[in-house]
ChimeraX commands (.cxc) that place a marker at each C-alpha (Angstrom):
marker #1 position 88.63,75.49,126.80 radius 0.5
marker #1 position 88.65,76.17,130.64 radius 0.5
marker #1 position 86.06,78.20,132.21 radius 0.5
marker #1 position 84.72,79.22,135.75 radius 0.5
marker #1 position 81.36,79.09,137.01 radius 0.5
marker #1 position 79.52,81.01,139.63 radius 0.5
marker #1 position 80.29,82.54,142.85 radius 0.5
marker #1 position 81.03,78.76,144.01 radius 0.5
marker #1 position 84.18,79.36,141.62 radius 0.5
marker #1 position 84.42,75.93,140.08 radius 0.5
marker #1 position 86.51,75.30,137.27 radius 0.5
marker #1 position 85.62,73.05,133.93 radius 0.5
marker #1 position 87.49,71.91,130.98 radius 0.5
marker #1 position 85.12,71.84,128.12 radius 0.5
marker #1 position 85.25,70.67,124.52 radius 0.5
marker #1 position 84.60,73.60,122.24 radius 0.5
marker #1 position 81.89,73.07,119.49 radius 0.5
marker #1 position 81.76,75.62,116.92 radius 0.5
marker #1 position 78.74,73.92,115.49 radius 0.5
marker #1 position 76.11,74.55,118.50 radius 0.5
marker #1 position 75.48,77.24,121.19 radius 0.5
marker #1 position 74.91,74.87,123.81 radius 0.5
marker #1 position 77.17,75.31,126.76 radius 0.5
marker #1 position 76.62,72.07,129.44 radius 0.5
marker #1 position 78.40,70.96,132.32 radius 0.5
marker #1 position 78.10,67.32,134.25 radius 0.5
marker #1 position 75.98,68.23,137.48 radius 0.5
marker #1 position 76.85,65.99,140.89 radius 0.5
marker #1 position 73.45,64.62,140.50 radius 0.5
marker #1 position 74.33,62.92,137.31 radius 0.5
marker #1 position 73.67,59.33,137.86 radius 0.5
marker #1 position 73.87,57.69,134.52 radius 0.5
marker #1 position 77.13,58.07,132.11 radius 0.5
marker #1 position 78.92,60.55,134.32 radius 0.5
marker #1 position 80.48,58.04,136.55 radius 0.5
marker #1 position 83.87,59.11,136.22 radius 0.5
marker #1 position 83.67,62.69,135.30 radius 0.5
marker #1 position 85.12,65.30,137.69 radius 0.5
marker #1 position 84.63,67.88,138.99 radius 0.5
marker #1 position 80.81,68.16,138.56 radius 0.5
marker #1 position 78.86,71.37,138.60 radius 0.5
marker #1 position 77.55,71.39,142.55 radius 0.5
marker #1 position 74.05,72.66,142.10 radius 0.5
marker #1 position 73.37,73.23,145.76 radius 0.5
marker #1 position 76.45,74.98,146.43 radius 0.5
marker #1 position 75.95,77.09,143.15 radius 0.5
marker #1 position 72.07,77.69,144.03 radius 0.5
marker #1 position 73.44,79.20,147.51 radius 0.5
marker #1 position 75.68,81.67,145.96 radius 0.5
marker #1 position 72.81,83.01,143.41 radius 0.5
marker #1 position 72.48,80.39,140.58 radius 0.5
marker #1 position 68.69,79.93,139.53 radius 0.5
marker #1 position 67.27,76.27,138.50 radius 0.5
marker #1 position 64.96,77.37,135.52 radius 0.5
marker #1 position 63.27,74.02,135.59 radius 0.5
marker #1 position 63.49,74.09,131.99 radius 0.5
marker #1 position 65.10,71.06,129.86 radius 0.5
marker #1 position 67.50,70.36,127.09 radius 0.5
marker #1 position 69.12,67.48,125.46 radius 0.5
marker #1 position 71.61,66.75,122.60 radius 0.5
marker #1 position 72.39,63.98,120.44 radius 0.5
marker #1 position 75.60,63.96,118.34 radius 0.5
marker #1 position 76.50,62.42,114.96 radius 0.5
marker #1 position 78.37,59.46,116.70 radius 0.5
marker #1 position 75.31,58.49,118.74 radius 0.5
marker #1 position 76.35,59.93,122.02 radius 0.5
marker #1 position 73.87,62.11,123.92 radius 0.5
marker #1 position 73.15,63.74,127.07 radius 0.5
marker #1 position 70.24,65.27,129.13 radius 0.5
marker #1 position 70.11,68.48,131.28 radius 0.5
marker #1 position 68.33,70.89,133.33 radius 0.5
marker #1 position 68.66,74.63,132.51 radius 0.5
marker #1 position 70.43,76.98,134.98 radius 0.5
marker #1 position 71.62,80.32,135.10 radius 0.5
marker #1 position 74.91,81.54,136.63 radius 0.5
marker #1 position 77.90,83.35,135.90 radius 0.5
marker #1 position 80.29,82.14,133.73 radius 0.5
marker #1 position 83.86,83.36,133.53 radius 0.5
marker #1 position 86.27,82.87,130.27 radius 0.5
marker #1 position 89.62,84.55,130.79 radius 0.5
marker #1 position 88.80,87.66,132.46 radius 0.5
marker #1 position 85.47,88.25,131.10 radius 0.5
marker #1 position 82.71,87.45,133.74 radius 0.5
marker #1 position 79.25,86.81,132.04 radius 0.5
marker #1 position 76.37,86.80,134.43 radius 0.5
marker #1 position 72.81,85.14,134.36 radius 0.5
marker #1 position 74.38,82.60,131.34 radius 0.5
marker #1 position 72.01,79.65,130.81 radius 0.5
marker #1 position 73.92,76.45,131.30 radius 0.5
marker #1 position 72.67,72.96,131.14 radius 0.5
marker #1 position 73.41,70.91,133.91 radius 0.5
marker #1 position 73.82,67.24,132.67 radius 0.5
marker #1 position 71.55,64.56,134.72 radius 0.5
marker #1 position 72.39,61.75,132.49 radius 0.5
marker #1 position 74.46,61.14,129.47 radius 0.5
marker #1 position 74.60,58.26,126.77 radius 0.5
marker #1 position 78.34,57.70,125.83 radius 0.5
marker #1 position 79.19,61.15,125.89 radius 0.5
marker #1 position 81.94,61.07,128.56 radius 0.5
marker #1 position 84.19,58.60,127.22 radius 0.5
marker #1 position 87.81,58.09,127.96 radius 0.5
marker #1 position 90.48,59.92,125.96 radius 0.5
marker #1 position 92.06,58.70,122.61 radius 0.5
marker #1 position 94.73,56.74,124.86 radius 0.5
marker #1 position 91.91,54.78,126.99 radius 0.5
marker #1 position 92.72,56.83,130.06 radius 0.5
marker #1 position 90.27,57.68,132.71 radius 0.5
marker #1 position 88.55,59.94,133.85 radius 0.5
marker #1 position 87.28,61.57,130.70 radius 0.5
marker #1 position 89.33,64.81,129.54 radius 0.5
marker #1 position 86.39,67.39,129.70 radius 0.5
marker #1 position 83.30,67.74,131.78 radius 0.5
marker #1 position 81.03,69.34,129.17 radius 0.5
marker #1 position 80.66,71.37,126.08 radius 0.5
marker #1 position 80.71,74.89,125.18 radius 0.5
marker #1 position 79.22,76.09,121.67 radius 0.5
marker link #1:1,2 radius 0.2
marker link #1:2,3 radius 0.2
marker link #1:3,4 radius 0.2
marker link #1:4,5 radius 0.2
marker link #1:5,6 radius 0.2
marker link #1:6,7 radius 0.2
marker link #1:7,8 radius 0.2
marker link #1:8,9 radius 0.2
marker link #1:9,10 radius 0.2
marker link #1:10,11 radius 0.2
marker link #1:11,12 radius 0.2
marker link #1:12,13 radius 0.2
marker link #1:13,14 radius 0.2
marker link #1:14,15 radius 0.2
marker link #1:15,16 radius 0.2
marker link #1:16,17 radius 0.2
marker link #1:17,18 radius 0.2
marker link #1:18,19 radius 0.2
marker link #1:19,20 radius 0.2
marker link #1:20,21 radius 0.2
marker link #1:21,22 radius 0.2
marker link #1:22,23 radius 0.2
marker link #1:23,24 radius 0.2
marker link #1:24,25 radius 0.2
marker link #1:25,26 radius 0.2
marker link #1:26,27 radius 0.2
marker link #1:27,28 radius 0.2
marker link #1:28,29 radius 0.2
marker link #1:29,30 radius 0.2
marker link #1:30,31 radius 0.2
marker link #1:31,32 radius 0.2
marker link #1:32,33 radius 0.2
marker link #1:33,34 radius 0.2
marker link #1:34,35 radius 0.2
marker link #1:35,36 radius 0.2
marker link #1:36,37 radius 0.2
marker link #1:37,38 radius 0.2
marker link #1:38,39 radius 0.2
marker link #1:39,40 radius 0.2
marker link #1:40,41 radius 0.2
marker link #1:41,42 radius 0.2
marker link #1:42,43 radius 0.2
marker link #1:43,44 radius 0.2
marker link #1:44,45 radius 0.2
marker link #1:45,46 radius 0.2
marker link #1:46,47 radius 0.2
marker link #1:47,48 radius 0.2
marker link #1:48,49 radius 0.2
marker link #1:49,50 radius 0.2
marker link #1:50,51 radius 0.2
marker link #1:51,52 radius 0.2
marker link #1:52,53 radius 0.2
marker link #1:53,54 radius 0.2
marker link #1:54,55 radius 0.2
marker link #1:55,56 radius 0.2
marker link #1:56,57 radius 0.2
marker link #1:57,58 radius 0.2
marker link #1:58,59 radius 0.2
marker link #1:59,60 radius 0.2
marker link #1:60,61 radius 0.2
marker link #1:61,62 radius 0.2
marker link #1:62,63 radius 0.2
marker link #1:63,64 radius 0.2
marker link #1:64,65 radius 0.2
marker link #1:65,66 radius 0.2
marker link #1:66,67 radius 0.2
marker link #1:67,68 radius 0.2
marker link #1:68,69 radius 0.2
marker link #1:69,70 radius 0.2
marker link #1:70,71 radius 0.2
marker link #1:71,72 radius 0.2
marker link #1:72,73 radius 0.2
marker link #1:73,74 radius 0.2
marker link #1:74,75 radius 0.2
marker link #1:75,76 radius 0.2
marker link #1:76,77 radius 0.2
marker link #1:77,78 radius 0.2
marker link #1:78,79 radius 0.2
marker link #1:79,80 radius 0.2
marker link #1:80,81 radius 0.2
marker link #1:81,82 radius 0.2
marker link #1:82,83 radius 0.2
marker link #1:83,84 radius 0.2
marker link #1:84,85 radius 0.2
marker link #1:85,86 radius 0.2
marker link #1:86,87 radius 0.2
marker link #1:87,88 radius 0.2
marker link #1:88,89 radius 0.2
marker link #1:89,90 radius 0.2
marker link #1:90,91 radius 0.2
marker link #1:91,92 radius 0.2
marker link #1:92,93 radius 0.2
marker link #1:93,94 radius 0.2
marker link #1:94,95 radius 0.2
marker link #1:95,96 radius 0.2
marker link #1:96,97 radius 0.2
marker link #1:97,98 radius 0.2
marker link #1:98,99 radius 0.2
marker link #1:99,100 radius 0.2
marker link #1:100,101 radius 0.2
marker link #1:101,102 radius 0.2
marker link #1:102,103 radius 0.2
marker link #1:103,104 radius 0.2
marker link #1:104,105 radius 0.2
marker link #1:105,106 radius 0.2
marker link #1:106,107 radius 0.2
marker link #1:107,108 radius 0.2
marker link #1:108,109 radius 0.2
marker link #1:109,110 radius 0.2
marker link #1:110,111 radius 0.2
marker link #1:111,112 radius 0.2
marker link #1:112,113 radius 0.2
marker link #1:113,114 radius 0.2
marker link #1:114,115 radius 0.2
marker link #1:115,116 radius 0.2
view
């Protein structure tokens, strides 16, 4: 699924996870496990355009053993023509195997995050 985020108008491809309620994308400060992920959420650009770092944290671990850790931000999310202000978004700061190559072994990873 493709979503847009914030006044900074970044676009991300996300995995849709019907078993969760989490929205998370790789952040530009992610130094572990996000090396080949592009684009990444630009915290300073979004903050300059009204996004807020809540200083909260979130993490997720999946059945296959992959995981990520994130800080929680509030920003506008756009899905199609709907604009959703003040959505809570996990900005991934580290990942453990979550951003893998696609099934053909191609890089970069086919997604930049997850939407539950």
